[in-house]
SEKEPA-587781 format. One record per atom (N, C-alpha, C): atom name; residue in one letter; residue number from 1; x, y, z. Coordinates in Angstrom, 3 decimals. Layout:
N
<"CA", "A", NUM, <X, Y, Z>>
...
END
This chain:
88
<"N", "M", 1, <105.791, 75.049, 102.458>>
<"CA", "M", 1, <106.057, 76.791, 102.964>>
<"C", "M", 1, <107.018, 77.384, 102.439>>
<"N", "V", 2, <106.700, 78.838, 102.033>>
<"CA", "V", 2, <107.762, 79.435, 101.075>>
<"C", "V", 2, <107.660, 81.122, 101.776>>
<"N", "E", 3, <108.874, 81.676, 101.777>>
<"CA", "E", 3, <108.859, 82.783, 102.501>>
<"C", "E", 3, <108.315, 84.046, 101.073>>
<"N", "I", 4, <107.474, 84.870, 101.869>>
<"CA", "I", 4, <106.549, 85.768, 101.032>>
<"C", "I", 4, <107.906, 87.105, 100.946>>
<"N", "V", 5, <108.367, 87.023, 99.731>>
<"CA", "V", 5, <109.439, 87.940, 99.148>>
<"C", "V", 5, <109.056, 88.540, 97.714>>
<"N", "R", 6, <109.697, 89.441, 97.607>>
<"CA", "R", 6, <109.705, 89.990, 96.095>>
<"C", "R", 6, <110.638, 89.341, 95.188>>
<"N", "P", 7, <110.053, 88.818, 94.328>>
<"CA", "P", 7, <111.020, 87.593, 93.354>>
<"C", "P", 7, <112.039, 88.516, 92.562>>
<"N", "Q", 8, <112.981, 87.588, 92.182>>
<"CA", "Q", 8, <114.056, 88.634, 91.214>>
<"C", "Q", 8, <113.402, 88.412, 89.937>>
<"N", "E", 9, <112.961, 87.352, 89.365>>
<"CA", "E", 9, <112.114, 87.265, 88.130>>
<"C", "E", 9, <110.680, 86.819, 88.316>>
<"N", "V", 10, <110.061, 87.381, 87.056>>
<"CA", "V", 10, <108.431, 87.156, 87.154>>
<"C", "V", 10, <108.194, 85.541, 87.155>>
<"N", "L", 11, <108.962, 84.958, 86.098>>
<"CA", "L", 11, <108.846, 83.429, 85.966>>
<"C", "L", 11, <109.815, 82.763, 86.863>>
<"N", "G", 12, <109.430, 81.994, 87.788>>
<"CA", "G", 12, <110.346, 81.112, 88.685>>
<"C", "G", 12, <110.942, 80.049, 88.135>>
<"N", "R", 13, <112.303, 79.783, 88.523>>
<"CA", "R", 13, <112.775, 78.480, 87.980>>
<"C", "R", 13, <112.706, 77.195, 88.729>>
<"N", "S", 14, <111.890, 77.302, 89.826>>
<"CA", "S", 14, <111.598, 76.238, 90.808>>
<"C", "S", 14, <110.136, 76.419, 91.415>>
<"N", "T", 15, <109.554, 75.308, 92.079>>
<"CA", "T", 15, <108.402, 75.351, 92.351>>
<"C", "T", 15, <108.353, 76.756, 93.596>>
<"N", "I", 16, <109.158, 76.825, 94.359>>
<"CA", "I", 16, <109.344, 77.754, 95.342>>
<"C", "I", 16, <109.556, 79.104, 94.695>>
<"N", "E", 17, <110.183, 79.399, 93.870>>
<"CA", "E", 17, <110.246, 80.588, 92.996>>
<"C", "E", 17, <109.278, 80.952, 92.182>>
<"N", "S", 18, <108.342, 80.113, 91.882>>
<"CA", "S", 18, <107.155, 79.916, 91.084>>
<"C", "S", 18, <105.836, 80.646, 92.006>>
<"N", "I", 19, <105.898, 80.088, 92.934>>
<"CA", "I", 19, <104.801, 80.296, 94.160>>
<"C", "I", 19, <105.315, 81.735, 94.639>>
<"N", "Q", 20, <106.531, 82.008, 94.781>>
<"CA", "Q", 20, <106.677, 83.416, 95.166>>
<"C", "Q", 20, <106.327, 84.377, 94.186>>
<"N", "S", 21, <106.495, 84.097, 93.081>>
<"CA", "S", 21, <105.942, 84.956, 91.926>>
<"C", "S", 21, <104.625, 85.223, 91.797>>
<"N", "G", 22, <104.157, 84.248, 91.987>>
<"CA", "G", 22, <102.436, 84.065, 92.058>>
<"C", "G", 22, <101.892, 85.018, 92.879>>
<"N", "L", 23, <102.564, 84.573, 94.178>>
<"CA", "L", 23, <101.903, 85.730, 95.377>>
<"C", "L", 23, <102.228, 87.028, 95.397>>
<"N", "Y", 24, <103.334, 87.337, 94.945>>
<"CA", "Y", 24, <103.977, 88.711, 94.907>>
<"C", "Y", 24, <103.032, 89.519, 93.506>>
<"N", "Y", 25, <103.314, 88.736, 92.562>>
<"CA", "Y", 25, <102.702, 89.632, 91.348>>
<"C", "Y", 25, <101.090, 89.252, 91.214>>
<"N", "G", 26, <100.408, 88.269, 91.699>>
<"CA", "G", 26, <99.238, 88.277, 91.941>>
<"C", "G", 26, <98.546, 89.053, 92.697>>
<"N", "T", 27, <99.195, 89.346, 94.063>>
<"CA", "T", 27, <98.665, 90.548, 95.217>>
<"C", "T", 27, <98.652, 91.879, 94.471>>
<"N", "Q", 28, <99.983, 92.021, 93.656>>
<"CA", "Q", 28, <100.139, 93.498, 92.971>>
<"C", "Q", 28, <99.124, 93.668, 92.190>>
<"N", "A", 29, <98.739, 92.408, 91.023>>
<"CA", "A", 29, <97.738, 92.636, 90.258>>
<"C", "A", 29, <96.622, 92.792, 90.722>>
<"N", "T", 30, <95.973, 92.364, 91.679>>
<"CA", "T", 30, <94.668, 92.399, 92.540>>
<"C", "T", 30, <94.491, 93.634, 92.794>>
<"N", "V", 31, <95.643, 94.285, 93.622>>
<"CA", "V", 31, <95.442, 95.458, 94.428>>
<"C", "V", 31, <95.343, 96.708, 93.207>>
<"N", "R", 32, <96.055, 96.418, 92.287>>
<"CA", "R", 32, <96.127, 97.816, 91.048>>
<"C", "R", 32, <94.768, 97.724, 90.300>>
<"N", "S", 33, <94.034, 96.439, 90.215>>
<"CA", "S", 33, <92.573, 96.219, 89.779>>
<"C", "S", 33, <91.585, 96.716, 90.762>>
<"N", "L", 34, <91.749, 96.563, 91.863>>
<"CA", "L", 34, <90.446, 96.943, 92.765>>
<"C", "L", 34, <90.860, 98.225, 93.155>>
<"N", "V", 35, <92.011, 99.021, 92.852>>
<"CA", "V", 35, <92.305, 100.499, 93.273>>
<"C", "V", 35, <91.514, 100.990, 91.729>>
<"N", "N", 36, <91.610, 100.635, 90.621>>
<"CA", "N", 36, <91.175, 101.303, 89.398>>
<"C", "N", 36, <89.780, 101.131, 89.294>>
<"N", "A", 37, <89.327, 99.809, 89.747>>
<"CA", "A", 37, <87.473, 99.537, 89.904>>
<"C", "A", 37, <86.720, 100.537, 90.965>>
<"N", "V", 38, <87.425, 100.695, 91.968>>
<"CA", "V", 38, <86.843, 101.442, 92.853>>
<"C", "V", 38, <86.834, 102.819, 92.611>>
<"N", "T", 39, <88.001, 103.361, 91.642>>
<"CA", "T", 39, <88.214, 104.666, 91.537>>
<"C", "T", 39, <87.095, 104.898, 90.472>>
<"N", "Q", 40, <86.988, 104.177, 89.503>>
<"CA", "Q", 40, <86.170, 104.307, 88.488>>
<"C", "Q", 40, <84.745, 104.445, 88.572>>
<"N", "R", 41, <84.221, 103.527, 89.779>>
<"CA", "R", 41, <82.917, 103.474, 90.103>>
<"C", "R", 41, <82.247, 104.344, 91.164>>
<"N", "H", 42, <83.591, 104.676, 91.888>>
<"CA", "H", 42, <82.979, 105.649, 93.252>>
<"C", "H", 42, <83.573, 107.075, 93.279>>
<"N", "F", 43, <84.605, 107.323, 92.473>>
<"CA", "F", 43, <85.457, 108.598, 92.610>>
<"C", "F", 43, <85.135, 109.480, 91.630>>
<"N", "A", 44, <84.496, 109.167, 90.543>>
<"CA", "A", 44, <84.284, 109.850, 89.279>>
<"C", "A", 44, <85.622, 110.408, 88.986>>
<"N", "A", 45, <85.908, 112.064, 88.972>>
<"CA", "A", 45, <86.840, 112.614, 88.645>>
<"C", "A", 45, <88.200, 112.510, 89.585>>
<"N", "D", 46, <87.421, 112.692, 90.905>>
<"CA", "D", 46, <88.527, 112.458, 91.925>>
<"C", "D", 46, <89.476, 111.244, 92.052>>
<"N", "K", 47, <90.716, 111.451, 92.625>>
<"CA", "K", 47, <91.737, 110.332, 92.734>>
<"C", "K", 47, <91.786, 110.228, 94.384>>
<"N", "P", 48, <91.405, 108.883, 94.610>>
<"CA", "P", 48, <91.218, 108.658, 96.184>>
<"C", "P", 48, <92.696, 108.621, 96.699>>
<"N", "V", 49, <92.668, 108.827, 98.018>>
<"CA", "V", 49, <93.976, 108.324, 98.462>>
<"C", "V", 49, <94.350, 106.802, 98.966>>
<"N", "V", 50, <95.234, 106.227, 98.653>>
<"CA", "V", 50, <95.110, 104.884, 98.804>>
<"C", "V", 50, <96.421, 104.678, 99.733>>
<"N", "I", 51, <96.085, 103.759, 100.836>>
<"CA", "I", 51, <96.903, 103.763, 101.909>>
<"C", "I", 51, <97.031, 102.296, 102.112>>
<"N", "G", 52, <98.198, 101.693, 102.007>>
<"CA", "G", 52, <98.779, 100.569, 102.237>>
<"C", "G", 52, <99.194, 100.371, 103.814>>
<"N", "T", 53, <98.319, 99.293, 104.011>>
<"CA", "T", 53, <98.743, 99.157, 105.780>>
<"C", "T", 53, <99.023, 97.290, 105.759>>
<"N", "G", 54, <99.570, 97.049, 107.175>>
<"CA", "G", 54, <100.060, 95.647, 107.171>>
<"C", "G", 54, <101.597, 95.504, 106.684>>
<"N", "G", 55, <102.266, 94.589, 107.621>>
<"CA", "G", 55, <103.478, 94.579, 107.437>>
<"C", "G", 55, <104.157, 94.203, 105.743>>
<"N", "F", 56, <103.042, 93.039, 105.079>>
<"CA", "F", 56, <103.849, 92.722, 104.107>>
<"C", "F", 56, <103.370, 93.818, 102.795>>
<"N", "G", 57, <102.508, 95.012, 103.063>>
<"CA", "G", 57, <102.742, 95.993, 102.363>>
<"C", "G", 57, <103.927, 96.680, 102.080>>
<"N", "R", 58, <104.767, 96.512, 102.964>>
<"CA", "R", 58, <106.199, 96.810, 102.519>>
<"C", "R", 58, <106.725, 96.652, 101.303>>
<"N", "L", 59, <106.271, 95.231, 101.088>>
<"CA", "L", 59, <106.741, 94.718, 99.958>>
<"C", "L", 59, <106.591, 95.405, 98.383>>
<"N", "F", 60, <105.604, 96.250, 98.457>>
<"CA", "F", 60, <105.263, 97.026, 97.609>>
<"C", "F", 60, <105.163, 98.110, 97.365>>
<"N", "E", 61, <106.230, 98.738, 98.630>>
<"CA", "E", 61, <106.213, 100.543, 98.271>>
<"C", "E", 61, <107.072, 100.672, 97.307>>
<"N", "D", 62, <107.715, 100.129, 96.769>>
<"CA", "D", 62, <107.968, 100.560, 95.386>>
<"C", "D", 62, <107.632, 100.579, 94.058>>
<"N", "E", 63, <106.395, 99.839, 94.260>>
<"CA", "E", 63, <105.693, 99.559, 92.922>>
<"C", "E", 63, <104.539, 100.606, 92.844>>
<"N", "Q", 64, <104.591, 101.840, 93.669>>
<"CA", "Q", 64, <103.384, 102.940, 93.376>>
<"C", "Q", 64, <102.231, 102.547, 93.625>>
<"N", "L", 65, <101.839, 101.431, 94.344>>
<"CA", "L", 65, <100.393, 101.041, 94.728>>
<"C", "L", 65, <99.792, 101.870, 95.521>>
<"N", "F", 66, <100.484, 102.583, 96.392>>
<"CA", "F", 66, <99.884, 103.266, 97.566>>
<"C", "F", 66, <100.614, 104.933, 97.643>>
<"N", "D", 67, <99.378, 105.613, 97.999>>
<"CA", "D", 67, <99.930, 107.058, 98.046>>
<"C", "D", 67, <100.708, 107.332, 99.505>>
<"N", "A", 68, <100.441, 106.456, 100.584>>
<"CA", "A", 68, <100.981, 106.341, 101.814>>
<"C", "A", 68, <101.230, 105.046, 102.153>>
<"N", "F", 69, <101.920, 104.681, 103.164>>
<"CA", "F", 69, <101.967, 103.387, 103.721>>
<"C", "F", 69, <102.091, 103.647, 105.118>>
<"N", "L", 70, <101.209, 103.031, 105.717>>
<"CA", "L", 70, <101.039, 103.168, 107.328>>
<"C", "L", 70, <100.892, 101.724, 108.019>>
<"N", "P", 71, <101.923, 101.016, 108.204>>
<"CA", "P", 71, <101.883, 99.593, 108.604>>
<"C", "P", 71, <101.067, 99.267, 109.617>>
<"N", "E", 72, <100.876, 100.053, 110.563>>
<"CA", "E", 72, <100.299, 100.006, 111.861>>
<"C", "E", 72, <98.788, 100.664, 112.045>>
<"N", "L", 73, <98.262, 101.128, 110.914>>
<"CA", "L", 73, <97.122, 101.925, 110.712>>
<"C", "L", 73, <95.894, 101.024, 111.297>>
<"N", "S", 74, <95.817, 99.614, 111.431>>
<"CA", "S", 74, <94.674, 98.892, 111.748>>
<"C", "S", 74, <94.771, 98.946, 113.203>>
<"N", "L", 75, <95.785, 98.683, 113.800>>
<"CA", "L", 75, <96.381, 98.905, 115.230>>
<"C", "L", 75, <95.776, 100.363, 115.721>>
<"N", "I", 76, <96.215, 101.130, 115.146>>
<"CA", "I", 76, <96.245, 102.582, 115.684>>
<"C", "I", 76, <94.427, 102.780, 115.759>>
<"N", "G", 77, <93.797, 102.463, 114.830>>
<"CA", "G", 77, <92.090, 102.167, 114.495>>
<"C", "G", 77, <91.769, 101.655, 115.895>>
<"N", "L", 78, <92.078, 100.526, 115.903>>
<"CA", "L", 78, <91.614, 99.638, 117.266>>
<"C", "L", 78, <92.003, 100.243, 118.392>>
<"N", "R", 79, <92.827, 100.903, 118.705>>
<"CA", "R", 79, <93.337, 101.631, 119.808>>
<"C", "R", 79, <92.312, 102.923, 120.111>>
<"N", "R", 80, <92.046, 103.463, 118.983>>
<"CA", "R", 80, <91.031, 104.555, 118.905>>
<"C", "R", 80, <89.727, 104.201, 119.444>>
<"N", "A", 81, <89.305, 103.073, 118.732>>
<"CA", "A", 81, <87.973, 102.209, 119.167>>
<"C", "A", 81, <87.961, 101.935, 120.618>>
<"N", "V", 82, <88.974, 101.486, 121.227>>
<"CA", "V", 82, <88.963, 101.023, 122.638>>
<"C", "V", 82, <88.857, 102.187, 123.483>>
<"N", "N", 83, <89.853, 103.015, 123.098>>
<"CA", "N", 83, <89.510, 104.395, 123.987>>
<"C", "N", 83, <88.107, 105.228, 123.996>>
<"N", "L", 84, <87.325, 105.134, 122.679>>
<"CA", "L", 84, <86.315, 105.614, 122.761>>
<"C", "L", 84, <85.044, 104.865, 123.501>>
<"N", "S", 85, <85.283, 103.572, 123.429>>
<"CA", "S", 85, <84.408, 102.950, 124.437>>
<"C", "S", 85, <84.633, 103.062, 125.665>>
<"N", "V", 86, <86.109, 103.170, 126.070>>
<"CA", "V", 86, <86.342, 103.331, 127.688>>
<"C", "V", 86, <85.878, 104.641, 128.246>>
<"N", "T", 87, <85.948, 105.661, 127.306>>
<"CA", "T", 87, <85.462, 106.987, 127.842>>
<"C", "T", 87, <84.080, 107.372, 127.635>>
<"N", "S", 88, <83.348, 106.369, 127.013>>
<"CA", "S", 88, <82.044, 107.029, 126.710>>
<"C", "S", 88, <80.824, 106.320, 127.827>>
END
């Protein structure tokens, strides 16, 4: 088990540092790639608003991956859905 953190270096000097680097930079590259692909295919000239969610999204706040970061957005949506079903 390793702690999920932003590594000091891209190349780790140990197995743990290498796993942490792979998790961090692999996720960063995946998010950038997905945002670019979705933007090109579905938003033409418009730039979508990208919102980071979840606790680990905070790791990427300085990477300019998101236009906004709302860690509890999923929970807010679930609460609204429950409230809609209760009042309907």
